[in-house]
C-alpha positions as CSV (number, residue, x, y, z in Angstrom):
1,M,32.9,60.1,32.8
2,P,31.5,56.9,34.9
3,D,28.4,57.0,35.9
4,S,27.6,56.5,39.9
5,S,27.0,53.2,39.5
6,E,30.3,52.6,38.8
7,Q,31.9,54.5,41.0
8,D,31.1,52.3,43.8
9,I,32.4,48.7,42.5
10,P,36.2,48.3,44.5
11,I,38.6,48.0,42.4
12,V,40.6,46.4,44.1
13,P,40.7,42.5,43.8
14,V,40.2,41.6,47.4
15,V,38.6,43.6,49.9
16,T,37.2,42.5,53.1
17,E,36.5,43.6,56.7
18,N,39.3,41.3,57.7
19,P,43.1,42.0,56.8
20,R,43.3,38.8,57.4
21,Q,40.4,37.1,55.6
22,T,41.5,39.0,52.5
23,A,45.8,37.4,53.5
24,R,43.8,34.2,53.7
25,M,42.3,34.6,50.0
26,V,45.4,36.3,48.0
27,V,47.5,33.0,49.5
28,R,44.9,30.2,48.7
29,L,44.6,32.1,45.6
30,T,48.6,31.8,45.4
31,V,47.9,27.9,46.3
32,R,45.8,27.2,43.7
33,L,47.7,29.0,41.2
34,L,50.7,27.1,41.3
35,L,49.3,24.0,42.4
36,T,47.4,24.7,38.4
37,M,50.4,24.2,37.6
38,V,52.7,21.6,39.2
39,V,49.4,19.5,38.1
40,L,49.3,20.4,34.0
41,F,52.9,21.1,34.3
42,G,53.0,17.1,35.7
43,A,50.6,15.8,33.0
44,Y,53.0,17.2,30.7
45,A,56.5,16.1,31.7
46,L,54.5,12.3,31.5
47,M,53.6,12.7,29.0
48,P,54.5,9.3,25.9
49,T,55.6,10.8,23.1
50,G,57.2,9.5,20.3
51,S,54.3,6.4,19.1
52,S,54.1,5.9,16.4
53,E,50.6,4.9,16.5
54,W,50.1,8.0,17.6
55,W,48.6,9.4,14.2
56,W,45.8,7.5,14.2
57,A,44.8,9.0,17.4
58,A,45.6,12.5,16.5
59,L,42.4,14.2,15.9
60,P,40.2,12.8,18.1
61,M,43.2,14.2,20.8
62,T,43.0,16.9,19.5
63,L,39.4,17.1,19.4
64,L,39.8,15.5,23.0
65,G,42.0,18.1,24.4
66,L,39.8,21.2,22.5
67,L,36.4,20.0,24.3
68,V,38.6,19.9,27.1
69,F,39.7,23.1,27.2
70,I,36.2,25.1,26.5
71,V,34.9,22.6,29.1
72,I,37.4,23.8,31.5
73,F,36.5,27.6,30.3
74,V,32.8,27.4,30.8
75,R,33.0,26.4,34.3
76,Q,35.4,29.1,34.9
77,L,33.5,31.3,33.5
78,R,30.6,30.1,35.7
79,R,32.8,30.3,39.3
80,I,33.6,33.2,38.6
81,T,30.2,34.3,38.0
82,Q,29.0,33.0,41.0
83,S,32.0,33.9,42.9
84,D,32.1,36.9,46.0
85,F,35.2,38.2,45.2
86,P,35.2,37.3,40.8
87,V,39.1,39.5,39.9
88,L,40.5,35.8,42.3
89,R,38.6,33.3,40.7
90,A,39.4,35.9,37.2
91,I,43.0,35.6,37.6
92,E,42.9,31.8,38.4
93,A,40.4,31.5,34.8
94,L,43.3,32.8,33.3
95,E,46.0,31.1,33.9
96,M,44.8,28.2,33.8
97,T,43.1,28.9,30.0
98,V,46.5,30.3,28.6
99,L,48.4,27.8,30.4
100,L,45.8,25.1,29.3
101,F,45.8,26.7,25.7
102,L,49.9,26.3,25.8
103,I,49.7,22.7,26.6
104,L,47.6,21.2,23.8
105,F,50.1,22.9,21.7
106,S,53.1,22.1,22.9
107,V,51.5,17.9,23.2
108,I,51.0,19.0,19.0
109,A,53.9,20.4,18.2
110,V,56.3,17.3,20.5
111,Q,53.8,15.5,18.8
112,L,54.5,15.8,15.0
113,D,58.2,16.3,16.1
114,A,58.4,13.0,17.1
115,N,55.8,11.5,14.4
116,S,57.2,13.2,11.7
117,A,60.4,13.7,10.6
118,G,61.3,16.8,9.9
119,A,58.5,19.1,11.1
120,Y,60.7,21.7,12.5
121,S,63.6,23.4,12.1
122,E,64.9,21.4,15.3
123,S,64.0,18.1,17.3
124,L,61.6,19.3,19.7
125,T,62.4,18.0,23.2
126,K,59.0,19.2,26.2
127,V,60.7,22.4,27.1
128,D,61.1,22.6,23.5
129,G,58.0,22.4,22.7
130,F,56.5,24.6,25.3
131,Y,59.3,27.4,24.2
132,F,57.7,27.0,20.5
133,A,53.9,27.7,21.9
134,V,55.1,30.9,24.0
135,T,56.6,32.0,21.4
136,T,54.7,31.3,19.2
137,L,51.2,33.0,21.9
138,A,53.6,36.2,22.9
139,T,54.0,36.5,18.6
140,V,58.0,36.9,19.3
141,G,59.4,35.1,17.2
142,Y,63.1,34.4,17.4
143,G,63.7,31.9,14.9
144,D,65.8,29.1,16.3
145,I,62.5,26.7,16.5
146,T,60.4,27.1,13.5
147,P,57.9,25.0,11.9
148,V,59.6,23.4,8.1
149,S,56.8,21.1,7.1
150,E,53.5,22.0,6.1
151,T,51.7,20.0,8.2
152,A,53.9,21.7,11.6
153,R,53.4,25.1,9.4
154,I,49.4,24.5,9.8
155,V,49.5,23.6,13.7
156,G,51.8,27.2,14.2
157,I,49.2,29.3,12.1
158,V,45.6,26.3,13.7
159,Q,47.2,28.2,17.1
160,M,47.9,31.8,16.1
161,L,44.7,32.5,15.0
162,G,44.0,30.5,18.4
163,N,46.2,33.1,20.1
164,L,43.9,35.7,18.6
165,V,40.7,33.9,20.2
166,L,42.5,33.3,23.8
167,L,43.5,36.7,23.4
168,G,40.0,38.3,22.3
169,V,37.1,36.8,23.0
170,A,38.8,33.9,26.6
171,V,39.2,38.2,27.5
172,R,37.2,39.4,26.8
173,L,34.4,36.9,28.5
174,I,36.3,36.5,31.6
175,G,35.8,39.7,31.5
176,R,32.2,40.2,31.6
177,A,32.0,37.7,33.5
178,T,33.9,39.5,36.2
179,E,32.2,42.2,36.6
180,K,29.0,41.2,36.6
181,A,29.3,39.0,39.5
182,R,31.3,42.4,40.6
183,R,27.8,43.9,40.1
184,A,25.7,41.6,41.1
185,S,27.1,41.8,45.0
186,G,28.4,45.2,45.2
187,R,32.2,43.9,45.9
188,S,35.6,43.4,44.5
């Protein structure tokens, strides 16, 4: 049974006195989500592939990608805790976090395939790389694209473990930040 302090916190993600303000906030969130997707997918689509020098830069690129991912994630957590409408910020943070994670592993898969023939059961385009990352995250594993080389399998294992961390830790941290901000403001 929830205590009285939990009952005071509205469940609805956005509650304002003015319905127009609520509508504007939802529209802004939708626009930000769409812009985030366009920018991230645009950067992914424009990324060069197949460079033979990629292997020299693979580890630094991956570490840089992970660092950017962590910095953006921490920034999103701060934005949630400081927001008047933390649930909206949490939705945005979750979308950005998952999308960045998927694109990071898409880039790794596409680059690995471009520089190591036979790394996967078929040659990967950028769409195939993203598809593989999504099916791995969703644990669907259709079987049409499979890692064949040891390196590709290691990348797959790292992504699977990362998926567990993403789904477990990241979602929990976003939830805690949202709840903290909701309690602090007494709003949704």
